[in-house]
C-alpha positions in Angstrom: 5.7 5.7 -28.5 3.1 4.2 -26.8 0.5 3.5 -29.3 -3.3 2.8 -29.1 -4.9 -0.3 -30.2 -7.6 0.0 -33.1 -10.6 -0.8 -31.0 -14.3 -0.8 -32.4 -16.4 1.5 -30.2 -19.9 1.1 -30.2 -21.3 4.8 -31.2 -25.0 4.3 -29.9 -26.7 4.4 -26.6 -26.8 0.3 -25.4 -26.5 0.6 -21.8 -28.8 -1.1 -19.4 -29.9 1.9 -17.7 -31.2 5.3 -19.0 -29.2 7.9 -20.3 -29.0 11.1 -18.1 -29.7 14.8 -19.5 -27.5 16.2 -16.9 -24.7 15.0 -18.0 -21.9 14.7 -21.2 -21.1 11.3 -22.4 -18.3 10.2 -24.5 -16.4 7.4 -25.7 -12.5 7.5 -24.7 -9.2 5.7 -24.7 -5.9 4.9 -22.8 -3.4 2.5 -22.8 -2.2 0.7 -19.5 1.6 -0.5 -18.7 1.4 -3.6 -20.5 0.3 -1.8 -24.1 -3.7 -3.0 -23.7 -6.2 -0.2 -24.8 -9.0 0.0 -23.0 -12.3 1.4 -23.9 -14.1 3.7 -21.3 -17.2 5.7 -21.0 -16.5 9.3 -20.1 -19.4 11.1 -18.2 -18.8 14.7 -17.3 -21.2 17.5 -15.6 -22.8 19.7 -17.4 -22.5 23.4 -16.8 -19.6 23.0 -14.6 -16.6 24.9 -14.4 -13.0 24.6 -13.5 -11.2 21.4 -13.3 -13.5 18.5 -11.7 -12.9 16.0 -9.0 -12.6 12.6 -10.6 -13.7 9.1 -10.2 -12.8 5.7 -12.3 -15.1 3.1 -11.9 -15.0 -0.6 -13.2 -16.8 -3.9 -12.0 -18.2 -6.4 -11.4 -16.1 -8.7 -12.4 -17.1 -10.7 -15.7 -19.4 -7.6 -16.6 -19.1 -3.9 -18.9 -19.0 -1.2 -18.1 -23.0 -0.6 -20.1 -24.1 -3.0 -16.8 -23.3 -0.9 -13.5 -20.5 0.5 -13.5 -21.5 2.9 -15.8 -24.5 3.5 -13.5 -22.3 4.3 -10.5 -20.1 6.7 -13.2 -23.2 8.4 -14.7 -25.1 9.0 -11.2 -22.1 10.3 -9.3 -21.5 12.5 -12.6 -24.9 14.1 -12.1 -23.3 14.8 -8.3 -20.7 16.2 -9.9 -17.8 14.6 -10.7 -16.1 13.7 -13.9 -16.1 9.5 -13.8 -15.1 6.9 -16.6 -16.4 4.0 -16.1 -13.9 1.3 -18.5 -13.9 -2.5 -19.6 -11.1 -4.4 -17.9 -8.3 -5.7 -20.4 -9.4 -8.4 -22.3 -13.0 -7.7 -21.7 -16.0 -5.7 -23.9 -14.8 -3.4 -25.9 -11.1 -3.0 -24.7 -8.5 -4.5 -26.1 -6.1 -7.5 -25.1 -6.0 -10.7 -26.6 -6.1 -13.6 -25.9 -10.1 -12.9 -24.8 -11.5 -13.2 -21.3 -8.3 -13.6 -19.0 -7.7 -11.8 -15.8 -4.9 -11.3 -13.5 -4.5 -9.7 -10.3 -1.3 -7.7 -11.9 -2.9 -6.7 -15.0 -6.7 -5.7 -13.6 -5.2 -3.8 -10.6 -3.0 -1.8 -13.5 -6.5 -1.4 -15.6 -7.7 1.1 -12.7 -3.5 2.7 -12.3 -4.6 3.4 -15.8 -7.2 5.4 -15.5 -6.1 7.4 -13.0 -3.1 7.7 -15.1 -5.8 9.1 -17.4 -7.8 11.4 -15.3 -4.5 12.8 -13.9 -3.8 14.2 -17.7 -7.1 15.0 -18.3 -7.3 19.1 -18.8 -10.8 19.1 -17.1 -9.6 16.9 -13.8 -7.6 18.1 -10.6 -5.3 15.3 -10.2 -4.9 16.1 -6.6 -9.0 15.0 -6.3 -9.3 11.4 -8.2 -10.9 8.6 -6.5 -12.3 5.0 -7.6 -15.0 2.6 -7.3 -14.6 -1.5 -7.5 -18.0 -3.4 -7.8 -18.1 -7.1 -6.4 -14.8 -8.5 -7.9 -13.1 -4.8 -8.9 -13.8 -4.3 -5.2 -11.3 -6.4 -4.1 -8.8 -5.1 -7.1 -9.7 -1.3 -6.3 -8.6 -2.4 -2.4 -5.5 -3.5 -4.3 -4.6 -0.3 -6.6 -5.5 1.7 -2.9 -2.5 -0.1 -1.8 0.1 0.7 -4.8 -1.5 3.9 -6.2 -0.5 6.9 -4.1 -2.3 9.2 -6.3 -5.8 8.0 -4.5 -7.6 10.0 -3.0 -10.7 7.7 -1.9 -11.7 4.6 -2.5 -15.1 2.6 -2.3 -15.5 -1.1 -2.5 -18.9 -2.2 -3.1 -20.3 -5.4 -2.4 -17.3 -6.7 -2.8 -15.0 -10.1 -3.5 -11.8 -10.7 -3.0 -11.1 -12.8 -6.4 -8.0 -14.5 -4.8 -9.7 -15.9 -1.8 -12.7 -17.5 -3.7 -10.4 -19.0 -6.4 -8.2 -20.2 -3.7 -10.4 -21.2 -1.3 -13.7 -21.9 -2.7 -17.2 -20.1 -1.8 -17.3 -19.6 2.0 -14.0 -21.3 2.1 -15.8 -24.6 1.4 -12.7 -25.7 -0.8 -9.9 -24.3 1.7 -7.0 -27.2 2.2 -4.5 -28.0 0.1 -6.0 -31.5 -1.2 -8.4 -29.1 -2.6 -6.6 -26.2 -4.3 -3.6 -29.1 -6.2 -6.8 -30.6 -7.4 -8.2 -27.5 -9.2 -4.4 -26.2 -9.4 -4.5 -29.8 -11.5 -7.1 -29.3 -13.7 -6.6 -26.0 -15.2 -2.9 -27.3 -16.1 -4.6 -30.6 -17.8 -6.9 -27.7 -19.4 -4.0 -25.8 -20.5 -2.9 -28.3 -22.8 -5.8 -29.2 -24.2 -6.4 -26.0 -25.2 -3.3 -25.7 -26.9 -4.5 -28.9 -28.6 -7.6 -27.5 -29.8 -6.4 -24.3 -30.7 -8.6 -22.2 -28.5 -9.7 -21.5 -24.9 -12.2 -23.3 -23.6 -15.0 -21.0 -21.7 -16.3 -22.1 -18.4 -19.8 -20.6 -19.1 -21.5 -17.6 -17.2 -24.2 -17.8 -15.2 -26.0 -21.0 -15.5 -29.5 -21.2 -17.7 -31.5 -22.8 -17.1 -31.5 -21.8 -13.6 -32.0 -25.2 -11.3 -35.2 -25.1 -9.1 -32.3 -26.2 -6.6 -29.8 -23.5 -7.5 -28.3 -21.5 -4.4 -30.1 -18.1 -3.5 -26.3 -16.6 -4.8 -26.8 -18.6 -8.3 -30.6 -17.4 -8.3 -29.8 -13.9 -7.5 -26.7 -13.7 -10.2 -29.4 -15.1 -12.8 -32.2 -12.2 -11.8 -29.7 -9.2 -13.0 -27.6 -11.2 -15.6 -29.7 -13.3 -17.5 -32.9 -10.6 -17.6 -33.7 -7.8 -18.9 -32.7 -5.8 -15.5 -29.0 -6.5 -16.4 -28.4 -8.5 -19.3 -26.0 -7.1 -21.8 -24.8 -8.8 -25.2 -21.0 -8.2 -24.2 -21.5 -9.3 -20.3 -19.2 -12.4 -19.7 -21.6 -13.5 -16.7 -24.4 -12.9 -18.9 -23.2 -15.3 -21.9 -20.2 -17.7 -22.3 -17.7 -16.0 -19.2 -14.3 -16.4 -18.5 -11.8 -19.1 -20.1 -11.7 -22.4 -17.7 -8.3 -21.3 -17.3 -9.0 -17.5 -17.1 -7.9 -17.1 -13.4 -5.3 -19.7 -13.0 -3.0 -17.0 -11.4 -5.8 -15.9 -8.7 -5.2 -19.1 -6.9 -1.3 -18.1 -5.2 -1.7 -14.3 -5.7 -3.6 -12.5 -2.3 -4.5 -9.2 -3.2 -5.0 -8.0 -0.3 -1.3 -8.3 1.4 -0.8 -4.6 2.2 -4.5 -3.2 2.8 -3.4 -2.0 6.5 -0.9 0.6 4.7 -3.3 2.6 2.4 -3.2 5.7 3.8 -6.0 7.9 2.2 -10.0 7.1 2.8 -11.9 3.3 1.6 -15.5 2.9 2.3 -16.8 -0.4 2.0 -20.2 -1.0 1.6 -22.0 -4.2 1.7 -25.7 -6.0 1.5 -26.8 -7.5 4.7 -28.1 -10.6 3.3 -25.7 -10.7 0.8 -23.9 -14.0 0.4 -20.4 -12.4 -0.3 -21.1 -10.0 2.9 -18.6 -11.7 4.8 -15.4 -10.8 1.9 -16.4 -7.0 2.8 -16.1 -7.5 7.0 -12.9 -9.5 6.8 -11.1 -6.9 4.0 -12.2 -4.2 6.3 -11.0 -6.1 9.3 -7.8 -7.1 8.2 -7.6 -2.9 6.2 -7.6 -1.9 9.8 -5.5 -4.5 11.7 -2.1 -3.2 12.8 -2.5 0.0 10.6 -1.9 3.5 11.5 -4.5 4.5 8.9 -7.9 3.8 10.3 -9.7 6.9 11.2 -10.6 7.3 7.7 -11.6 3.8 7.1 -15.4 3.1 7.5 -17.9 -0.3 6.7 -21.3 0.5 5.9 -23.7 -2.4 6.0 -27.0 -2.0 4.1 -29.6 -3.6 5.6 -31.9 -6.0 3.9 -29.7 -5.4 0.6 -28.8 -8.5 -1.3 -24.9 -9.0 -3.6 -27.1 -7.3 -6.6 -29.2 -5.4 -5.6 -25.6 -2.9 -4.9 -25.6 -3.2 -8.8 -28.3 -1.4 -9.6 -30.0 -0.8 -6.1 -32.8 -3.3 -6.3 -36.2 -2.8 -5.9 -35.6 -0.2 -3.5 -32.9 1.9 -4.6 -30.0 0.3 -1.9 -27.3 2.2 -3.3 -26.1 4.9 -0.9 -25.2 7.3 -3.3 -25.6 10.2 -0.9 -23.1 8.2 1.3 -21.3 8.0 -1.4 -21.4 11.9 -2.6 -20.5 12.7 0.8 -17.3 10.2 1.0 -16.1 11.5 -1.7 -16.9 15.1 -1.4 -15.0 15.1 2.2 -12.1 13.4 0.9 -11.7 14.4 -2.5 -11.9 18.1 -1.3 
């Protein structure tokens, strides 16, 4: 018997975006194959008939469903899709202990568990299911699309490849055996310190106060996670961050190994001025290289947009929701 954990779910609206009157909202839970119960917000179009096409949404890496994944989910529900925005294992309102850990395997399974939930929902057409991954969950979404044949369409928005950035550093500036050895050595030492102390040390979320000489991408994150624009008390990036060893296994587990075998549709969206744009461009190039399934793959670069502009639209509504609607309409027919 598959059992759910008892989760304490917030009942009031506590999102970073206003509630829409065009959709019905409710809290739901489902279990992944590791027995971890995940919490999600479900958005259902009002006055819809028949079985809906459905989309599961998660991200960014270190965010919660009350932030931009919920915004994406609610907006796509306004456009006729039944959607769920979920908290990954070990974070937000979802279950799993210890807290604030991440895993390429478990987090990919989180997406697959959301597809399980949607496939068995009476309101959903199981043959019309897609996923959206934002930031680090964009890479997870591509990894899931390479594994889960039930997924008909995938969007990766302002994506990170979390295995690449952990192993190579930002902009591949630490891409050497020596640099990786030192990082692995430090994390192995931290494991013992955590056991001695009886708790896992947090790595810290977005830096505060913001240094005057902070790189642009740090300022970009601060402007979202540490201000009224996107702050949330359950968000790791807004507060104490992941455990220091929380992403240890990302060091030697590349997640995009078989992305060129994805048969179903994929749309990668990135901002022209995003520090992370190289992740999206390279992921697209690797996905179509030596692939037999290139006709339904697309890379869309948004002029002038930064990384976090695709979290909430920034100041110019940069998220191309019309494009997302058309993409899912086409491939979730």
